[in-house]
C-alpha positions as CSV (number, residue, x, y, z in Angstrom):
1,M,90.8,-14.4,160.1
2,S,93.1,-16.8,161.9
3,Q,95.9,-14.3,161.6
4,F,94.2,-12.0,164.1
5,R,93.0,-14.4,166.8
6,G,96.2,-14.2,168.7
7,V,95.9,-10.4,169.1
8,A,93.1,-11.0,171.7
9,L,95.8,-12.5,173.9
10,L,96.9,-8.9,174.7
11,P,94.8,-7.5,177.5
12,G,92.8,-4.4,176.5
13,T,94.2,-2.4,179.3
14,F,97.7,-3.0,177.9
15,V,96.7,-1.8,174.5
16,L,94.8,1.3,175.7
17,K,97.2,2.2,178.6
18,H,100.6,1.4,177.0
19,A,100.6,0.4,173.4
20,L,98.5,3.1,171.8
21,P,99.9,6.0,173.9
22,A,103.4,4.8,173.0
23,L,102.6,4.8,169.3
24,I,101.0,8.2,169.4
25,R,103.9,9.8,171.4
26,D,106.6,8.0,169.4
27,P,105.6,6.3,166.0
28,H,109.2,4.9,166.0
29,S,108.2,2.6,168.8
30,L,106.2,0.6,166.2
31,K,109.6,-0.7,165.1
32,T,111.3,-0.8,168.5
33,I,108.7,-2.3,170.7
34,F,106.3,-4.3,168.5
35,P,108.2,-5.6,165.5
36,F,107.8,-9.3,166.3
37,G,104.1,-9.0,167.0
38,I,103.4,-7.0,163.9
39,R,105.2,-9.5,161.7
40,K,103.5,-12.4,163.5
41,Y,100.0,-11.2,163.2
42,F,99.9,-9.0,160.1
43,S,102.6,-10.0,157.7
44,E,101.9,-12.2,154.7
45,R,102.4,-15.9,155.0
46,N,103.3,-17.4,151.6
47,P,105.5,-20.5,151.7
48,K,106.4,-20.0,148.0
49,K,108.1,-16.7,148.9
50,N,111.3,-16.1,150.8
51,I,109.8,-15.5,154.3
52,P,112.1,-13.5,156.6
53,V,113.2,-14.7,160.0
54,G,110.8,-13.3,162.6
55,M,112.7,-14.0,165.8
56,L,116.2,-15.3,166.7
57,S,116.7,-16.8,170.1
58,L,120.3,-16.5,171.5
59,R,121.1,-18.6,174.6
60,V,124.3,-16.7,175.3
61,N,125.5,-18.7,178.4
62,E,124.8,-21.4,180.9
63,A,126.1,-19.8,184.1
64,C,123.6,-18.4,186.6
65,N,123.8,-16.6,189.9
66,L,120.5,-18.0,191.3
67,R,119.2,-21.5,192.1
68,C,115.5,-21.2,191.4
69,R,113.2,-24.1,192.3
70,S,111.2,-23.9,189.0
71,C,114.3,-24.0,186.8
72,G,115.1,-27.0,184.6
73,Q,118.7,-25.8,184.2
74,W,119.8,-25.1,187.8
75,G,116.8,-26.2,189.9
76,E,116.0,-29.3,191.9
77,N,117.2,-31.8,189.3
78,G,118.7,-29.2,186.9
79,H,120.7,-30.6,184.0
80,L,123.4,-27.9,184.4
81,R,123.7,-28.6,188.1
82,A,124.4,-32.2,187.0
83,K,126.9,-30.9,184.4
84,R,128.8,-28.8,186.9
85,E,128.8,-31.7,189.5
86,A,130.3,-34.0,186.8
87,G,133.2,-31.5,186.4
88,E,132.2,-30.4,182.9
89,K,132.8,-26.8,181.7
90,L,129.8,-24.6,181.2
91,D,129.2,-23.3,177.7
92,Q,128.8,-19.7,176.4
93,L,128.5,-18.2,173.0
94,D,131.6,-16.5,171.5
95,F,131.0,-12.9,170.8
96,D,132.5,-13.1,167.4
97,V,130.1,-15.8,166.5
98,V,127.1,-13.8,167.8
99,R,128.3,-10.7,165.9
100,R,128.5,-12.8,162.7
101,I,125.0,-14.1,163.3
102,L,123.7,-10.5,163.6
103,H,125.3,-9.4,160.3
104,E,124.1,-12.6,158.5
105,T,120.5,-12.1,159.6
106,K,120.2,-8.3,159.8
107,R,118.6,-8.1,156.4
108,D,115.5,-9.8,157.8
109,K,115.5,-7.6,160.9
110,P,114.4,-10.3,163.3
111,F,113.6,-9.8,166.9
112,Y,116.6,-11.0,169.0
113,Y,115.6,-12.9,172.2
114,I,118.6,-12.9,174.6
115,W,118.6,-15.4,177.4
116,G,120.7,-17.9,179.3
117,G,121.6,-19.2,182.0
118,E,121.7,-15.6,183.2
119,P,122.6,-13.2,180.4
120,T,124.0,-10.5,182.7
121,M,126.8,-12.9,183.5
122,W,127.8,-13.0,179.8
123,K,130.5,-10.3,179.6
124,P,129.8,-9.1,176.0
125,L,126.1,-8.3,176.8
126,V,126.6,-4.5,176.4
127,P,128.7,-4.8,173.3
128,L,126.0,-7.0,171.8
129,F,123.4,-4.4,172.3
130,E,125.8,-1.7,171.0
131,E,126.2,-3.7,167.8
132,M,122.5,-4.1,167.5
133,G,121.9,-0.4,168.0
134,R,124.4,0.5,165.3
135,N,122.5,-1.8,162.9
136,R,119.0,-0.7,164.0
137,L,118.2,-4.1,165.3
138,Y,116.0,-4.8,168.3
139,G,115.6,-7.4,171.0
140,S,114.8,-8.4,174.6
141,I,116.6,-9.7,177.7
142,V,115.3,-12.3,180.1
143,T,117.0,-11.8,183.4
144,N,116.7,-12.3,187.2
145,A,118.0,-8.7,187.7
146,Q,120.6,-9.9,190.2
147,A,123.5,-8.2,188.3
148,L,121.6,-5.9,186.0
149,A,121.8,-2.5,187.7
150,P,125.4,-1.6,186.6
151,V,124.7,-2.0,182.9
152,I,121.0,-1.4,182.3
153,E,121.3,2.3,181.4
154,K,124.1,1.6,179.0
155,I,122.0,-1.1,177.3
156,I,118.9,1.2,177.1
157,D,121.1,4.0,175.6
158,T,121.9,1.8,172.7
159,G,118.2,2.1,171.6
160,A,118.2,-1.7,170.8
161,L,116.4,-3.0,174.0
162,S,112.7,-3.3,173.3
163,I,111.6,-5.5,176.1
164,L,113.0,-6.2,179.6
165,Y,111.7,-9.5,181.0
166,L,112.2,-9.8,184.8
167,S,111.6,-12.9,186.9
168,I,109.4,-12.4,189.9
169,D,107.6,-15.2,191.6
170,G,107.2,-13.9,195.2
171,W,104.8,-11.4,196.8
172,D,107.4,-10.2,199.3
173,A,111.1,-10.6,200.0
174,E,110.9,-13.8,202.0
175,S,108.8,-15.7,199.3
176,Q,110.9,-14.4,196.4
177,N,114.2,-15.2,198.0
178,L,112.9,-18.7,198.9
179,M,111.9,-19.5,195.3
180,R,114.8,-17.7,193.7
181,S,117.7,-18.3,196.1
182,P,121.3,-17.4,195.4
183,A,123.9,-19.8,194.2
184,R,126.3,-21.5,196.7
185,G,124.3,-20.2,199.7
186,K,125.4,-16.6,199.3
187,K,123.3,-14.0,201.0
188,S,121.4,-11.9,198.5
189,N,118.0,-10.2,198.3
190,N,116.8,-10.9,194.8
191,F,113.4,-9.4,195.6
192,E,115.0,-6.1,196.5
193,K,117.2,-6.1,193.4
194,T,114.2,-6.9,191.1
195,M,112.0,-4.2,192.5
196,E,114.9,-1.7,192.3
197,I,115.4,-2.5,188.6
198,I,111.7,-1.9,188.0
199,D,112.0,1.5,189.7
200,L,115.3,2.3,187.9
201,V,114.1,1.5,184.4
202,D,110.8,3.3,185.0
203,D,112.9,6.4,186.1
204,I,115.2,6.2,183.1
205,K,112.3,6.0,180.6
206,K,110.6,9.0,182.2
207,R,113.8,11.0,182.4
208,K,114.6,10.3,178.8
209,N,111.0,10.3,177.5
210,L,111.3,6.7,176.2
211,A,108.6,4.2,175.3
212,A,111.0,1.3,175.3
213,P,111.9,-0.9,176.9
214,L,108.6,-2.4,178.0
215,I,109.1,-3.7,181.5
216,I,107.5,-7.2,181.6
217,P,107.8,-9.2,184.8
218,I,107.3,-13.0,184.4
219,T,105.8,-15.1,187.1
220,V,106.2,-18.9,187.1
221,I,103.2,-20.5,188.9
222,S,104.3,-23.1,191.4
223,N,103.3,-24.8,194.7
224,D,104.8,-21.8,196.5
225,N,102.8,-19.0,195.0
226,Y,99.7,-20.2,193.2
227,N,97.4,-18.8,195.9
228,H,99.3,-15.4,196.0
229,L,99.3,-14.5,192.3
230,S,97.2,-11.4,192.7
231,E,99.5,-10.1,195.4
232,V,102.5,-10.5,193.0
233,H,100.7,-8.5,190.4
234,R,99.8,-5.7,192.8
235,L,103.5,-5.3,193.5
236,V,104.4,-4.6,189.9
237,A,101.2,-3.2,188.3
238,E,102.1,0.5,188.6
239,K,105.4,0.6,186.8
240,T,105.3,-2.3,184.4
241,Q,103.5,-2.7,181.1
242,L,102.5,-6.4,181.0
243,H,102.6,-9.3,183.5
244,P,102.3,-12.8,182.0
245,Y,102.0,-15.9,184.3
246,Y,103.5,-19.2,183.1
247,F,102.8,-22.7,184.2
248,G,106.2,-24.2,184.8
249,W,107.7,-26.8,182.5
250,Y,108.1,-30.2,184.0
251,I,108.0,-33.9,183.2
252,T,107.0,-36.9,185.3
253,E,109.2,-39.9,185.9
254,E,106.9,-42.0,183.7
255,R,107.1,-39.6,180.9
256,A,110.8,-39.2,181.3
257,E,111.3,-42.9,180.8
258,Q,109.0,-43.0,177.8
259,H,110.9,-40.1,176.3
260,E,114.2,-41.9,176.8
261,K,113.0,-45.0,175.0
262,V,111.6,-43.1,172.0
263,F,114.7,-40.8,171.8
264,E,117.1,-43.7,172.0
265,N,115.2,-45.7,169.4
266,R,115.1,-42.9,166.9
267,F,118.5,-41.3,167.4
268,G,120.7,-44.1,168.9
269,Y,121.7,-42.5,172.2
270,A,120.0,-41.6,175.5
271,P,119.0,-38.0,176.1
272,R,120.2,-36.1,179.2
273,N,118.7,-32.7,179.7
274,H,115.0,-33.6,180.0
275,R,115.6,-34.9,183.6
276,G,116.2,-31.4,184.7
277,Y,112.5,-30.9,184.4
278,L,111.7,-33.5,187.1
279,K,110.4,-31.1,189.7
280,S,108.3,-31.4,192.9
281,C,107.4,-27.7,193.0
282,F,104.6,-28.0,190.5
283,Q,102.8,-31.1,191.9
284,D,100.3,-29.4,194.3
285,V,99.1,-26.4,192.3
286,D,95.3,-26.1,192.6
287,P,94.0,-24.9,189.2
288,R,90.7,-23.5,190.7
289,I,92.5,-21.3,193.2
290,C,95.0,-20.4,190.5
291,A,92.2,-19.3,188.1
292,Q,90.6,-17.2,190.8
293,Q,93.8,-15.5,191.5
294,I,94.3,-14.7,187.8
295,R,90.8,-13.3,187.6
296,E,91.5,-11.0,190.5
297,T,94.4,-9.3,188.6
298,Y,92.2,-8.0,185.8
């Protein structure tokens, strides 16, 4: 019974409006869109057997073209901001290593979750999906959409992109661009670019009669938007398939100090990256207003 409890987390409107029609129109979408979910909820769990890998998360780079308030990497106290200020080189995965990982894991047919940093700033992103497509492997991209437009149709044409996750926190251009501001003070309208990508991918799917990729905007709840969540949803409801809201990851100064003591005691050296999650943008969220806003979206 416990295997099926998580299925209820998917809204009924998503199942009826998007999931079932996609399966009826294109049974192949069972493999392309829902492989991880099917394995998670319906596959056998027997620790005595050789259980296949269900999902593989690939953090392909550390660079990013935005400086978002809610980000533990490049935000207010972001650990990569500190790394850059210290003159250290940002890391990225070597494509040959990634290709070897694909071929060493493809027997299990895991779902590949591609993120960063900002994955569109990783040059081999299109070759990665071409390699996945040749091997009938499927995955998702988590992106801020800032540099996605020139490559998105090529990626979709590989047949390997199941889910496109897009970051949208604002209910209009001013709010989105405040929360997701460009790096180094450059002028950029991230709101406009994100909405254009939603329109573009919706058009590509209709033009090519595709069920995938699912377009799933992700909203991080913060001081800036907790009382506007229903407005954010109304922006994306028509052309997207699912819209999750996340409470942002953060740590208090007290907890950060406790973590350092425990970590150093157990492993012999002080941790660094956790202090990227000391953020002020989550301190004033009113959970009652937040809950009401969520109720208004469904």
